[in-house]
N, C-alpha and C positions, 0 to 999 in steps of 0.2 A: 095612314099609320093608325095603329090602335094601341090603347093602353094595355100594358102587360097585366095589370092588376084587375081592372074592371071591364076591359073590352070596349070602352067608348072610342068611337072614331074621332080622330084628332087631326088638326092641320099638320102638314108635313114639317113645319118649322117649330112645332110646339116643344117646349122644354118640360112642361108639367101637364098632367091630365087636368082638364077643366072640370071634371066631375068629382074625382076622388083625391086630387092633389098629388098623386104619385109622380115622382121625378122620373123623367124619361131619359133614356140614354143607354148606351151599350154597357153591359156588365161582363166581367170575366172572373173566373175562379182560380185561385192559386192554392196549392196544398203545400204546407210547411210541416216537416217532421221535426219534433222537438222531444227532448227528454223531460221527465216530470219536473226536474229541478228548474228548467227554463220556461215552463208553461206559463206561469203567471206573469213573468217579466215580458215574455214575447207578446202576450195578449195586451198588456198595458201599452207596449210600444205600438201595436197595431191600432189601438183605440185612439192614439194621438195623431195618427195619419188621417188626413182629411177625406180620402176617397173610399174608405171601407164602409160597406153597408150591412154586412152580416159576417159573424164569426161562428164557425161550427167546430167543436172539439170532438174528435173521434178517437176511440181506442185502437189498439193494434189490429183488431178484427174489423175495423171500419164501422163499428157501432157508434151511433151518435150519443155522446155523453152530455153535451150542453150546446144549445143554440142561442146565440145572443144577437138580437137585431141592434144595429148601431145607428143612432141618429145624431145629428149635429149637436143637439142639446143634452146629450147623455154625459153628465159630468158629476163629480163629487159624490154625494150620498147615494145617488141612484146607482152608481157602479159598485158600491160596497157589497150587496148581496151576490152579484155576479162573480166578483173576485173571491169572495169567501167560498162559493161553490167550486171555483177553479182550484183553490187550495185543497179542498177535500178530494177533488178528482185527482190532483197531482199525488196525493198520499196513497191512492189506490192503484195507480197504473205506473208502468215504468217508461213507456213511450207513448206519445200521442201524435195525431195528425191534426193540424189546424187548417181547416178550409176557410179561406178568406175570399169573400165576394167583394169585388171592387167595381166602382163606376169610373169610366174614363172621363 
């Protein structure tokens, strides 16, 4: 098995990369279509789930508007700029797609 991030060869039962610390495991992506009114609330709900690793907000033409890496320690004041940006995006678009990367 190899690390997806740095390519280091790892033991088959490894949970983390020994070189870069990347968490290993299968990931999958889910697309959620929301209106601009629901955007901030839905992202907040997703941030409270434990298995989300990345949130990507796209417009109706699938252009990436915002990409947020999610880590376990991402709380409080660290979230404020991301949520403010989401509020500004919600004011500019009518519908968005949220691509959610999750780890099993």
